[in-house]
Structure formats: structure tokens, C-alpha cells
FIMI-947607 format. One record per residue (C-alpha): residue number from 1; residue in one letter; chain; x, z, y. Coordinates in nm, 4 decimals, decimal comma. Each point is the difference from the previous one (the first is absolute). Example, Ala and Ser with C-alpha at 12.3 -4.5 7.8 and 13.67 -1.06 7.14 Angstrom:
! residues 2
<1; 'a'; 'A'; <1,2300; 0,7800; -0,4500>>
<2; 's'; 'A'; <0,1370; -0,0660; 0,3440>>
END
This chain:
! residues 277
<1; 'm'; 'A'; <-3,2709; 0,2379; 3,2920>>
<2; 'r'; 'A'; <0,3413; 0,1587; -0,0467>>
<3; 't'; 'A'; <0,1704; -0,3208; 0,1125>>
<4; 'f'; 'A'; <-0,2366; -0,0230; 0,2985>>
<5; 'r'; 'A'; <0,0874; 0,3553; 0,1050>>
<6; 'k'; 'A'; <0,3695; -0,0863; -0,0228>>
<7; 'f'; 'A'; <-0,0596; -0,2895; 0,2382>>
<8; 'l'; 'A'; <-0,1718; 0,2268; 0,2521>>
<9; 'k'; 'A'; <0,3085; 0,2221; 0,0095>>
<10; 'k'; 'A'; <0,2167; -0,2895; 0,1167>>
<11; 'p'; 'A'; <-0,0478; -0,0701; 0,3731>>
<12; 'l'; 'A'; <0,1655; -0,3425; -0,0199>>
<13; 'v'; 'A'; <-0,2372; -0,1122; -0,2763>>
<14; 'v'; 'A'; <-0,3051; 0,1230; 0,1917>>
<15; 'a'; 'A'; <0,1225; -0,1688; 0,3182>>
<16; 's'; 'A'; <0,0640; -0,3237; -0,1931>>
<17; 'v'; 'A'; <-0,3497; -0,0010; -0,1486>>
<18; 'i'; 'A'; <-0,1565; 0,0644; 0,3421>>
<19; 'l'; 'A'; <0,2077; -0,2795; 0,1548>>
<20; 'l'; 'A'; <-0,0913; -0,2501; -0,2721>>
<21; 'l'; 'A'; <-0,3698; 0,0917; 0,0204>>
<22; 't'; 'A'; <0,0094; -0,0369; 0,3788>>
<23; 'f'; 'A'; <0,1644; -0,3437; -0,0149>>
<24; 's'; 'A'; <-0,2363; -0,1116; -0,2772>>
<25; 'l'; 'A'; <-0,3126; 0,1110; 0,1864>>
<26; 'm'; 'A'; <0,1233; -0,1635; 0,3198>>
<27; 'a'; 'A'; <0,0583; -0,3238; -0,1896>>
<28; 'i'; 'A'; <-0,3433; 0,0100; -0,1646>>
<29; 'f'; 'A'; <-0,1837; 0,0821; 0,3231>>
<30; 'a'; 'A'; <0,2261; -0,2038; 0,2274>>
<31; 'p'; 'A'; <-0,2843; -0,1383; 0,2182>>
<32; 'l'; 'A'; <-0,1139; 0,3574; 0,0716>>
<33; 'v'; 'A'; <0,3391; 0,1417; 0,0998>>
<34; 't'; 'A'; <0,1211; -0,2908; 0,2131>>
<35; 't'; 'A'; <-0,1204; -0,1210; 0,3378>>
<36; 'y'; 'A'; <0,1292; -0,3565; -0,0176>>
<37; 'a'; 'A'; <-0,0018; -0,2691; -0,2668>>
<38; 'f'; 'A'; <0,3420; -0,0454; -0,1562>>
<39; 'd'; 'A'; <0,0144; -0,3648; 0,1104>>
<40; 'l'; 'A'; <-0,1456; 0,0398; 0,3514>>
<41; 'q'; 'A'; <0,2452; -0,1470; 0,2514>>
<42; 'd'; 'A'; <0,0393; 0,1204; 0,3578>>
<43; 'i'; 'A'; <0,2844; -0,1902; 0,1655>>
<44; 'd'; 'A'; <-0,0322; 0,2024; 0,3207>>
<45; 'h'; 'A'; <0,1109; 0,3132; -0,1895>>
<46; 'r'; 'A'; <0,2671; -0,1467; -0,2288>>
<47; 'l'; 'A'; <0,3027; 0,2083; -0,1070>>
<48; 'e'; 'A'; <-0,1255; 0,3218; 0,1559>>
<49; 't'; 'A'; <0,1281; 0,3358; -0,1151>>
<50; 'a'; 'A'; <-0,2344; 0,2872; -0,0847>>
<51; 't'; 'A'; <-0,2837; 0,0510; 0,2477>>
<52; 's'; 'A'; <-0,3340; 0,1822; 0,0023>>
<53; 'i'; 'A'; <-0,1673; -0,3298; -0,0944>>
<54; 'h'; 'A'; <0,2514; -0,1205; -0,2581>>
<55; 'w'; 'A'; <0,1364; 0,3104; -0,1739>>
<56; 'm'; 'A'; <0,2939; -0,1790; -0,1590>>
<57; 'g'; 'A'; <0,0330; -0,2853; 0,2467>>
<58; 't'; 'A'; <-0,0601; -0,3704; -0,0539>>
<59; 'd'; 'A'; <0,1921; -0,2852; -0,1604>>
<60; 's'; 'A'; <0,1177; -0,3335; 0,1399>>
<61; 'l'; 'A'; <-0,3564; -0,1372; -0,0003>>
<62; 'g'; 'A'; <-0,1580; 0,3074; 0,1536>>
<63; 'r'; 'A'; <-0,1507; 0,1198; -0,3279>>
<64; 'd'; 'A'; <-0,0489; 0,3753; -0,0388>>
<65; 'l'; 'A'; <0,2811; 0,1291; -0,2211>>
<66; 'y'; 'A'; <-0,1926; 0,3043; -0,1238>>
<67; 's'; 'A'; <-0,2845; -0,2211; -0,1247>>
<68; 'r'; 'A'; <0,2448; -0,2329; -0,1717>>
<69; 'i'; 'A'; <0,1734; 0,2916; -0,1728>>
<70; 'v'; 'A'; <-0,3317; 0,1405; -0,1249>>
<71; 'y'; 'A'; <-0,1150; -0,3385; -0,1293>>
<72; 'g'; 'A'; <0,3506; -0,0568; -0,1336>>
<73; 'a'; 'A'; <-0,0359; 0,3201; -0,2007>>
<74; 'r'; 'A'; <-0,3100; -0,1495; -0,1599>>
<75; 'm'; 'A'; <0,1993; -0,3004; -0,1230>>
<76; 's'; 'A'; <0,3239; 0,1787; -0,0925>>
<77; 'l'; 'A'; <-0,1687; 0,2856; -0,1875>>
<78; 's'; 'A'; <-0,2498; -0,2253; -0,1780>>
<79; 'v'; 'A'; <0,2707; -0,2444; -0,1089>>
<80; 'g'; 'A'; <0,2201; 0,2865; -0,1204>>
<81; 'l'; 'A'; <-0,2809; 0,1681; -0,1936>>
<82; 'l'; 'A'; <-0,1515; -0,3167; -0,1458>>
<83; 't'; 'A'; <0,3293; -0,1477; -0,1177>>
<84; 'a'; 'A'; <0,1027; 0,3359; -0,1474>>
<85; 'l'; 'A'; <-0,3274; 0,0261; -0,1950>>
<86; 'l'; 'A'; <0,0253; -0,3575; -0,1270>>
<87; 's'; 'A'; <0,3665; 0,0337; -0,0968>>
<88; 'i'; 'A'; <-0,0625; 0,3296; -0,1784>>
<89; 't'; 'A'; <-0,2949; -0,1520; -0,1868>>
<90; 'l'; 'A'; <0,2130; -0,2930; -0,1140>>
<91; 'g'; 'A'; <0,2935; 0,2257; -0,0839>>
<92; 't'; 'A'; <-0,2226; 0,2385; -0,1958>>
<93; 'v'; 'A'; <-0,1447; -0,2803; -0,2138>>
<94; 'v'; 'A'; <0,3402; -0,1529; -0,0771>>
<95; 'g'; 'A'; <0,1711; 0,3355; -0,0543>>
<96; 'a'; 'A'; <-0,2793; 0,1372; -0,2202>>
<97; 'v'; 'A'; <-0,0059; -0,3069; -0,2234>>
<98; 'a'; 'A'; <0,3783; -0,0100; -0,0293>>
<99; 'g'; 'A'; <0,0387; 0,3721; -0,0634>>
<100; 'y'; 'A'; <-0,2852; 0,0409; -0,2479>>
<101; 'r'; 'A'; <0,0493; -0,3177; -0,2030>>
<102; 'g'; 'A'; <0,3799; -0,0059; 0,0032>>
<103; 'g'; 'A'; <0,1942; -0,2525; -0,2037>>
<104; 'l'; 'A'; <-0,0007; -0,3671; 0,1000>>
<105; 'i'; 'A'; <-0,2726; 0,0446; 0,2633>>
<106; 'd'; 'A'; <0,1980; 0,2784; 0,1664>>
<107; 's'; 'A'; <0,3175; -0,2106; 0,0033>>
<108; 'l'; 'A'; <-0,1820; -0,3046; 0,1404>>
<109; 'l'; 'A'; <-0,1749; 0,1937; 0,2783>>
<110; 'm'; 'A'; <0,3171; 0,1839; 0,0968>>
<111; 'r'; 'A'; <0,1879; -0,3293; 0,0274>>
<112; 'i'; 'A'; <-0,2684; -0,1161; 0,2434>>
<113; 'v'; 'A'; <0,0533; 0,3226; 0,1949>>
<114; 'd'; 'A'; <0,3741; -0,0687; 0,0014>>
<115; 'l'; 'A'; <-0,0628; -0,3438; 0,1509>>
<116; 'f'; 'A'; <-0,1728; 0,1628; 0,2974>>
<117; 't'; 'A'; <0,2882; 0,2422; 0,0517>>
<118; 'i'; 'A'; <0,2830; -0,2564; 0,0016>>
<119; 'f'; 'A'; <-0,0235; -0,0490; 0,3754>>
<120; 'p'; 'A'; <-0,0540; 0,2685; 0,2660>>
<121; 's'; 'A'; <-0,3691; 0,0626; 0,0600>>
<122; 'v'; 'A'; <0,0231; -0,0774; 0,3724>>
<123; 'l'; 'A'; <0,1632; -0,3376; -0,0662>>
<124; 't'; 'A'; <-0,2606; -0,0800; -0,2653>>
<125; 'a'; 'A'; <-0,2809; 0,0962; 0,2389>>
<126; 'i'; 'A'; <0,1454; -0,2282; 0,2688>>
<127; 'l'; 'A'; <0,0230; -0,2930; -0,2433>>
<128; 'l'; 'A'; <-0,3542; 0,0568; -0,1297>>
<129; 't'; 'A'; <-0,1369; 0,0244; 0,3528>>
<130; 'v'; 'A'; <0,1657; -0,3299; 0,0918>>
<131; 'v'; 'A'; <-0,1448; -0,1669; -0,3114>>
<132; 'l'; 'A'; <-0,3484; 0,1553; 0,0189>>
<133; 'g'; 'A'; <-0,0308; -0,0319; 0,3751>>
<134; 'r'; 'A'; <-0,0027; 0,2506; 0,2837>>
<135; 'g'; 'A'; <-0,3089; 0,2100; 0,0485>>
<136; 'l'; 'A'; <-0,1946; 0,2786; -0,1669>>
<137; 's'; 'A'; <-0,0479; -0,1615; -0,3427>>
<138; 'g'; 'A'; <0,3638; -0,1059; -0,0245>>
<139; 'i'; 'A'; <0,1338; 0,3435; 0,0875>>
<140; 'l'; 'A'; <-0,2398; 0,1734; -0,2414>>
<141; 'i'; 'A'; <0,1068; -0,2170; -0,2932>>
<142; 's'; 'A'; <0,3707; 0,0198; 0,0825>>
<143; 'l'; 'A'; <-0,0010; 0,3807; 0,0330>>
<144; 'v'; 'A'; <-0,1960; 0,0468; -0,3228>>
<145; 'l'; 'A'; <0,2322; -0,2281; -0,1959>>
<146; 't'; 'A'; <0,3102; 0,1813; 0,1249>>
<147; 's'; 'A'; <-0,1189; 0,3606; -0,0352>>
<148; 'w'; 'A'; <-0,1689; 0,0265; -0,3414>>
<149; 'v'; 'A'; <0,3146; 0,0015; -0,2132>>
<150; 'l'; 'A'; <0,1135; 0,3582; 0,0709>>
<151; 'h'; 'A'; <-0,3429; 0,1349; -0,0884>>
<152; 'a'; 'A'; <-0,0055; -0,2097; -0,3178>>
<153; 'r'; 'A'; <0,3275; 0,1597; -0,1115>>
<154; 'l'; 'A'; <-0,1310; 0,3471; 0,0843>>
<155; 'v'; 'A'; <-0,3242; -0,0458; -0,1970>>
<156; 'r'; 'A'; <0,1872; -0,1548; -0,2933>>
<157; 'n'; 'A'; <0,2352; 0,2978; -0,0247>>
<158; 'l'; 'A'; <-0,2890; 0,2456; 0,0221>>
<159; 'm'; 'A'; <-0,2004; -0,1971; -0,2568>>
<160; 'i'; 'A'; <0,2876; -0,0044; -0,2503>>
<161; 'k'; 'A'; <0,0284; 0,3755; 0,0343>>
<162; 'a'; 'A'; <-0,3757; 0,0599; -0,0246>>
<163; 'r'; 'A'; <-0,0822; -0,2219; -0,2977>>
<164; 'g'; 'A'; <0,1691; 0,2388; -0,2421>>
<165; 'l'; 'A'; <-0,1640; 0,3194; 0,1320>>
<166; 'p'; 'A'; <-0,2453; 0,1950; -0,2208>>
<167; 'y'; 'A'; <-0,3135; -0,0827; 0,2008>>
<168; 'v'; 'A'; <0,0688; -0,3734; -0,0413>>
<169; 'e'; 'A'; <0,0558; 0,0442; -0,3753>>
<170; 's'; 'A'; <-0,3285; 0,1915; -0,0183>>
<171; 'a'; 'A'; <-0,1808; -0,2846; 0,1769>>
<172; 'r'; 'A'; <0,1420; -0,2472; -0,2520>>
<173; 'a'; 'A'; <-0,1091; 0,2256; -0,2856>>
<174; 'm'; 'A'; <-0,3550; -0,0088; 0,1397>>
<175; 'g'; 'A'; <0,0014; -0,3779; -0,0354>>
<176; 'l'; 'A'; <0,0558; -0,0997; 0,3631>>
<177; 's'; 'A'; <0,1847; -0,3243; 0,0653>>
<178; 'g'; 'A'; <0,2689; -0,0761; 0,2568>>
<179; 'l'; 'A'; <-0,2047; -0,0773; 0,3128>>
<180; 'p'; 'A'; <-0,2319; 0,3048; -0,0161>>
<181; 'i'; 'A'; <0,2975; 0,2256; -0,0653>>
<182; 'v'; 'A'; <0,1894; -0,1362; 0,3007>>
<183; 'v'; 'A'; <-0,2983; 0,0020; 0,2372>>
<184; 'k'; 'A'; <-0,1738; 0,3225; -0,1047>>
<185; 'h'; 'A'; <0,2887; 0,2201; -0,1096>>
<186; 'i'; 'A'; <0,3431; -0,1098; 0,1234>>
<187; 'l'; 'A'; <-0,0569; -0,1404; 0,3512>>
<188; 'p'; 'A'; <-0,2035; 0,3012; 0,1241>>
<189; 'n'; 'A'; <0,2962; 0,2214; -0,0892>>
<190; 'l'; 'A'; <0,2337; -0,2254; 0,1998>>
<191; 'm'; 'A'; <-0,1970; 0,0222; 0,3250>>
<192; 'g'; 'A'; <0,2452; 0,2498; 0,1497>>
<193; 'p'; 'A'; <0,3091; -0,2249; -0,0157>>
<194; 'm'; 'A'; <-0,2116; -0,3046; 0,0933>>
<195; 'l'; 'A'; <-0,1336; 0,1752; 0,3112>>
<196; 'v'; 'A'; <0,3538; 0,0945; 0,1001>>
<197; 's'; 'A'; <0,1065; -0,3620; -0,0470>>
<198; 'l'; 'A'; <-0,2894; -0,1121; 0,2215>>
<199; 't'; 'A'; <0,1024; 0,2304; 0,2849>>
<200; 'y'; 'A'; <0,3495; -0,1501; -0,0066>>
<201; 'q'; 'A'; <-0,1252; -0,3571; -0,0353>>
<202; 'i'; 'A'; <-0,2226; 0,0101; 0,3098>>
<203; 'p'; 'A'; <0,2798; 0,0724; 0,2541>>
<204; 'n'; 'A'; <0,2276; -0,2530; -0,1698>>
<205; 'n'; 'A'; <-0,2649; -0,2697; 0,0378>>
<206; 'i'; 'A'; <-0,0822; 0,0996; 0,3581>>
<207; 'm'; 'A'; <0,3685; -0,0304; 0,0837>>
<208; 'a'; 'A'; <0,0250; -0,3346; -0,1807>>
<209; 'e'; 'A'; <-0,3030; -0,1376; 0,1877>>
<210; 's'; 'A'; <0,1413; 0,1218; 0,3299>>
<211; 'f'; 'A'; <0,3356; -0,1625; -0,0751>>
<212; 'l'; 'A'; <-0,1552; -0,3332; -0,0987>>
<213; 's'; 'A'; <-0,2212; 0,0033; 0,3101>>
<214; 'f'; 'A'; <0,3009; 0,0966; 0,2124>>
<215; 'i'; 'A'; <0,1956; -0,3076; -0,1113>>
<216; 'g'; 'A'; <-0,3066; -0,2225; 0,0436>>
<217; 'l'; 'A'; <-0,0953; -0,0493; -0,3665>>
<218; 'g'; 'A'; <-0,2817; 0,2519; -0,0296>>
<219; 'l'; 'A'; <-0,3289; 0,0339; 0,1816>>
<220; 'q'; 'A'; <-0,0463; -0,2418; 0,2850>>
<221; 'p'; 'A'; <-0,1649; 0,0367; 0,3437>>
<222; 'p'; 'A'; <-0,2709; 0,0660; 0,1009>>
<223; 'l'; 'A'; <0,0168; 0,2602; -0,2795>>
<224; 's'; 'A'; <0,1782; 0,3187; 0,1000>>
<225; 's'; 'A'; <0,2276; 0,2119; -0,2175>>
<226; 'w'; 'A'; <0,2820; 0,2390; 0,0773>>
<227; 'g'; 'A'; <0,2529; -0,2595; -0,1120>>
<228; 'i'; 'A'; <-0,1440; -0,2627; 0,2337>>
<229; 'l'; 'A'; <0,0038; 0,2470; 0,2903>>
<230; 'a'; 'A'; <0,3634; 0,0915; -0,0710>>
<231; 'n'; 'A'; <0,0873; -0,3704; -0,0076>>
<232; 'e'; 'A'; <-0,1720; -0,0634; 0,3331>>
<233; 'g'; 'A'; <0,1567; 0,3045; 0,1621>>
<234; 'f'; 'A'; <0,3499; -0,0689; -0,1300>>
<235; 'r'; 'A'; <0,0378; -0,3021; 0,2271>>
<236; 'a'; 'A'; <-0,0407; 0,2177; 0,3105>>
<237; 'm'; 'A'; <0,1289; 0,3288; -0,1371>>
<238; 'k'; 'A'; <0,2644; 0,0558; 0,2693>>
<239; 's'; 'A'; <-0,2340; -0,0521; 0,2934>>
<240; 'y'; 'A'; <-0,3214; 0,1348; -0,1552>>
<241; 'p'; 'A'; <0,0931; 0,2467; -0,2779>>
<242; 'h'; 'A'; <-0,3589; 0,1277; -0,0344>>
<243; 'l'; 'A'; <-0,0935; -0,3249; -0,1764>>
<244; 't'; 'A'; <0,2200; 0,0984; -0,2951>>
<245; 'l'; 'A'; <-0,0031; 0,3782; 0,0341>>
<246; 'y'; 'A'; <-0,3680; 0,0657; -0,0701>>
<247; 'p'; 'A'; <-0,0540; -0,2292; -0,3028>>
<248; 'g'; 'A'; <0,3384; 0,1078; -0,1375>>
<249; 'l'; 'A'; <-0,0967; 0,3652; 0,0387>>
<250; 'a'; 'A'; <-0,3343; -0,0565; -0,1753>>
<251; 'l'; 'A'; <0,1785; -0,1736; -0,2890>>
<252; 'f'; 'A'; <0,2658; 0,2719; -0,0219>>
<253; 'l'; 'A'; <-0,2538; 0,2854; -0,0043>>
<254; 't'; 'A'; <-0,2150; -0,1709; -0,2636>>
<255; 'l'; 'A'; <0,2891; -0,0764; -0,2344>>
<256; 't'; 'A'; <0,1418; 0,3516; 0,0407>>
<257; 'a'; 'A'; <-0,3387; 0,1618; -0,0696>>
<258; 'l'; 'A'; <-0,0520; -0,2111; -0,3128>>
<259; 'q'; 'A'; <0,3499; 0,0849; -0,1217>>
<260; 'i'; 'A'; <-0,0600; 0,3733; 0,0493>>
<261; 'l'; 'A'; <-0,3360; -0,0240; -0,1770>>
<262; 'g'; 'A'; <0,1548; -0,1939; -0,2871>>
<263; 'd'; 'A'; <0,2757; 0,2595; -0,0445>>
<264; 'a'; 'A'; <-0,2574; 0,2805; -0,0001>>
<265; 'l'; 'A'; <-0,2183; -0,1750; -0,2581>>
<266; 'r'; 'A'; <0,3021; -0,0707; -0,2191>>
<267; 'd'; 'A'; <0,1092; 0,3636; 0,0083>>
<268; 'g'; 'A'; <-0,3543; 0,1276; -0,0593>>
<269; 'l'; 'A'; <-0,1389; -0,2471; -0,2532>>
<270; 'd'; 'A'; <0,2998; -0,1500; -0,1750>>
<271; 'p'; 'A'; <0,3324; 0,1782; 0,0602>>
<272; 'h'; 'A'; <0,1722; -0,2102; -0,2680>>
<273; 's'; 'A'; <-0,1122; -0,3424; 0,1311>>
<274; 'r'; 'A'; <0,3308; -0,0665; 0,1774>>
<275; 'k'; 'A'; <0,1679; -0,0258; -0,3398>>
<276; 'l'; 'A'; <-0,2384; -0,2789; -0,1021>>
<277; 'l'; 'A'; <0,0320; -0,2170; 0,3108>>
END
């Protein structure tokens, strides 16, 4: 409750939460807040600027840009959240095993982590997308495989620190084995840093999906995401800047709000987490 009251005293945090809730609800209830289907073409009204009928104008095929941004939010936010949850789950398992067991298992798992960090994550994601194929499944797998390593290191460091604390020693004295100790005692006490890591992972993955879609390796039409919209608008940016302005603004506001929320959670729940990243 004390942390919640601190959040309420910060206007930027409150505004960020409201913005993220608004975008999320619009994405969930997209058919209710849009007038046109995101793939409905109207050639007679192509490349229009904002009007009373099309609030944000239309694209080169006459599709309503507002509808495409709302449906694009559904894809971009869901991909960012799902890949972040999957990567954090994988990173937690690897980091917990490595940190609690130590020794040869720790060394072996950390060498695997090192293999994933040899190349830049963006380059690795591009290569994996090319190998796995373009589309939703390919981008999900590639983003998960390139984003779990930082969380694995974080959980490992926290686990090494926690395994020698008195409450863990007491659990061992009561006859509990490794898995129950990790699941019932250690991991619940690490939820603060893990939640902070999640809030940073989501915008990173949204940005990565948008970048891959922008260069043509992510989601493919007729699916709509903010990266696809930016790619389509970039070709006619000089003549029709609204095609890039609105999806770019939606992406910018979402990433900024998530960053502000992540900073607030870090300061409120885990002020020392920056030292462990």
C-alpha cells in the first residue's frame, strides 16, 4: 500500500498507467471502438488526411488508419507481453537452477547464456527470423530466444545471494529439498526484481517486433502491427506524413509509458536491482 501511494503522488506514473490501460482496452475491444475493419479497402478514399469519417486518414489502399492502429495495438502489445512472459519464464528456470545448484551445472548453463550473448540481440533475431520463417510463430520464437538471457543472469545473481540467507537455511533444517525451497521460499521473495525486469522486457520486445516488421521480417499482411504501419507509411512519408506520424506516435507513447512505469516499480519495489542487471 505504501508503494501504491507513492505511485499516486507521481503524475507521470499515473498518466502512464492510464495511457497503457486505455491502449490495452482499445486493443481488446477493437471491434467496439472502430467503425471499419482494419483490412477494408476503399480505393475511392485512398491517401486521405484526417476527416470526420476517417479520423486519422486512410492509407494507399483506402483502409482506415485509425482502425489499423487500434488492431495493430492488439498485435504489438500481445507480442510484446507474450514474448516477455515466455522469456522471463525460461530465464527464471535457467537462472534458478544455475544459481541454486552452482558448480558444474552453473558453469554449463552460463556458458550457454554466453553463446546467446556473443552476437547483438537484433542481429540474432534477424537471423532466427530468416531461419524460422516470417510470421507470428517465427517472431515469437526469435524474440524469446534473444531476450531470456538477461533475466537468467538476474535470477542467477539473486538466487546465489538468497540461498545463504537464514530463511533458506531454516527450510533446509526442516527437511525440505531443493525444488520446494526454490519454488515456495526463494522465488516468491524475488517477485519484486522479476516484475521490474518484466516491465523493461515488454517495451524492448515491442520495439524489436516493430523493427523486424518495419524491415519486412516480422508480421506479414493482412496482419496489422505498428511496425507494419510504419513500414507502409515510410514509403510515402514526404507526401503523406500522417501514415507514419500516427503509428509512430502510438509506439512512442507506449514505450515511454512502459519505461516510466518500469522506473517507478524499480524505485518502489527494488531500488538495488540496477546493481544486479
